[in-house]
Structures are given as C-alpha cells and as structure tokens.
C-alpha positions as CSV (number, residue, x, y, z in Angstrom):
1,M,99.9,66.2,88.1
2,K,98.9,69.6,85.8
3,D,95.7,70.0,87.5
4,L,97.3,69.5,91.2
5,L,99.6,72.8,90.0
6,R,96.6,74.0,88.6
7,L,94.4,73.4,91.9
8,R,97.2,74.7,93.7
9,D,97.2,78.3,91.9
10,W,93.8,78.2,92.1
11,Q,93.9,78.2,96.2
12,L,97.1,80.9,96.0
13,F,94.8,83.2,93.4
14,N,92.0,83.1,96.0
15,Y,94.0,84.4,98.8
16,L,95.6,87.1,96.7
17,I,92.6,88.5,95.5
18,G,90.7,88.2,99.0
19,N,88.1,85.4,98.0
20,G,87.4,83.6,100.9
21,D,84.6,81.9,99.1
22,G,86.9,79.6,97.2
23,H,84.6,76.5,98.1
24,A,85.0,73.3,96.5
25,K,81.4,73.4,95.3
26,N,83.4,76.1,93.1
27,L,85.0,73.4,91.3
28,S,84.1,71.1,88.6
29,L,85.7,68.0,86.6
30,L,85.3,67.3,83.0
31,Y,85.9,63.9,81.7
32,D,87.9,63.3,78.7
33,A,86.2,60.6,76.6
34,S,89.1,58.8,75.3
35,S,90.4,58.0,78.5
36,G,87.5,59.2,80.9
37,L,89.8,60.4,83.5
38,P,88.9,63.1,85.3
39,R,90.4,67.2,84.0
40,L,89.7,70.8,86.4
41,A,87.5,72.6,84.3
42,P,87.7,76.4,83.5
43,F,87.8,78.1,87.2
44,Y,84.7,80.1,87.8
45,D,83.1,82.5,90.8
46,L,86.2,84.4,91.5
47,V,85.4,87.0,93.1
48,C,87.1,89.8,95.5
49,V,85.3,89.2,98.2
50,E,87.3,91.7,100.4
51,L,86.2,94.3,98.1
52,F,82.4,94.5,99.4
53,A,83.9,94.7,102.6
54,R,86.1,97.8,101.9
55,I,83.5,99.2,100.2
56,G,80.7,98.6,103.1
57,A,78.5,96.3,101.5
58,G,77.8,94.5,104.2
59,R,80.2,92.0,106.6
60,F,81.6,88.8,105.0
61,D,83.5,86.0,106.9
62,R,87.0,86.5,105.1
63,S,88.1,82.8,106.5
64,M,89.5,80.7,103.5
65,A,87.3,78.1,102.9
66,F,90.5,76.1,102.6
67,W,92.6,75.9,105.3
68,V,96.4,76.6,104.6
69,G,98.3,74.6,106.8
70,E,96.6,75.0,109.8
71,R,95.1,78.9,109.1
72,S,92.3,80.0,107.3
73,T,92.5,83.9,108.1
74,P,94.2,85.4,105.5
75,E,96.7,87.8,108.1
76,E,97.6,84.7,110.0
77,I,98.8,82.5,106.9
78,R,102.8,82.5,106.7
79,R,105.4,80.5,105.0
80,R,104.8,77.5,106.7
81,D,101.3,77.5,106.5
82,W,102.0,77.4,102.4
83,E,104.6,74.8,102.6
84,A,102.3,72.8,105.0
85,M,99.4,72.9,102.5
86,A,101.7,71.8,99.5
87,G,103.5,69.0,101.7
88,A,99.3,67.7,101.9
89,M,99.2,68.1,98.4
90,G,102.9,66.4,97.7
91,I,104.3,69.5,95.4
92,S,107.1,71.4,96.3
93,G,107.0,73.8,98.9
94,R,109.6,76.4,97.9
95,A,107.8,75.8,94.3
96,T,104.7,77.0,96.2
97,L,106.4,79.7,97.6
98,D,107.8,81.0,94.1
99,R,104.6,81.1,92.3
100,L,102.9,82.9,95.2
101,S,105.8,85.7,94.9
102,E,105.0,85.6,90.7
103,L,101.6,85.8,91.4
104,A,101.6,88.7,93.8
105,G,104.0,90.2,91.7
106,A,101.8,90.1,88.7
107,L,98.5,90.5,90.0
108,P,98.5,94.3,90.7
109,V,99.2,94.2,87.0
110,H,96.5,92.5,86.3
111,A,93.9,94.5,88.2
112,R,95.1,97.7,86.7
113,A,94.1,96.3,83.7
114,A,91.2,94.9,84.4
115,R,89.8,98.4,85.8
116,A,90.9,100.0,82.8
117,T,89.2,97.6,80.6
118,F,86.1,97.8,82.8
119,A,85.6,101.3,82.9
120,E,86.3,101.5,79.0
121,R,83.5,99.1,78.4
122,W,81.4,100.3,81.7
123,G,81.9,104.0,82.2
124,D,84.4,105.0,85.3
125,N,83.2,104.0,88.7
126,Q,85.2,104.9,92.4
127,V,84.7,101.3,93.1
128,Y,86.9,100.2,90.7
129,D,89.9,101.6,92.3
130,R,89.1,100.1,95.4
131,F,89.2,96.7,93.8
132,E,92.5,97.6,92.0
133,E,93.8,98.8,96.1
134,V,92.2,95.6,97.3
135,V,94.0,93.3,95.3
136,A,97.6,95.8,95.3
137,D,97.4,96.3,99.1
138,R,96.7,91.8,99.4
139,C,100.2,91.4,97.6
140,Q,102.3,94.0,99.0
141,W,101.3,92.6,102.2
142,V,102.1,89.1,101.1
143,E,105.5,89.9,99.8
144,K,106.3,92.1,103.2
145,N,104.7,89.2,105.5
146,T,104.8,85.9,104.4
147,L,108.1,85.9,101.6
148,S,110.0,88.0,103.3
C-alpha cells in the first residue's frame, strides 16, 4: 500500500508542477533481495515542462501522460476525476483530495526555496521567477477550481 500511495503522490506532484511528461518509463522498480518483491525506486525526471511553454522555449503537449479519471488536460481535471483515479487504484478518494490539497498548499513554499537555492548557487535569473510562478499558479488554480 505504501508504494501505491507514493505512486498516487507522484501523479499529484507531476500535475501540480506541470509535468505532463510523467510516463511509465520514468518509473523504476527495485527488488528487495530478502523478499524478492518489487518496490518503487526513488522518483526522477520530475520536470516542470509547463515552464518551458511559459518562457517561450517551444510548444509542448500539456496533457498528462497518465490520465486522471477520464481526463488528461490539466484544466479539465476535477474532483470527480481524482476520485475516479483513486478508486481505480483501490485507495480513498477523500484521502487523495486531502493529499492534493496538502501538496497544493506546500509546493509554492518549496518552489520558492528551490528558486533561492538555485540563485545562490548558480546566480540569479528571471527564469527562476517564472518557475516559482508556474508552480504557485497551478497550485492556486487547483485550490480554486478543483478542491472548492
């Protein structure tokens, strides 16, 4: 169940940061030598693809690689779609919506911290502001249009 919840959180995170490129190829399994059972490996390739579109670095398909309920376009995904996804996974729809709300509240703070860390290490750049803006905008949109 722990890995199932991590997989759900991976999808929520990808959605909130604007990563429509979260394909199954971006997931890996590790096998425990003692049990022989697979576990999800640490996540990777978590990219804010939405940022590239916002800064004019090209046109990207904004659709989610894994559908949420019956939808893949971020602005069309609503509460019932998250509940349907959770139901298909055999987990609680209410807990999924609560987790979406929790992440939507926390991610803008983390984006701000990541922006500051990057600026300190690599020098400041306006694109960092845009990254923080994308994450904040998406999280606010979800709170307003999906969770209310």
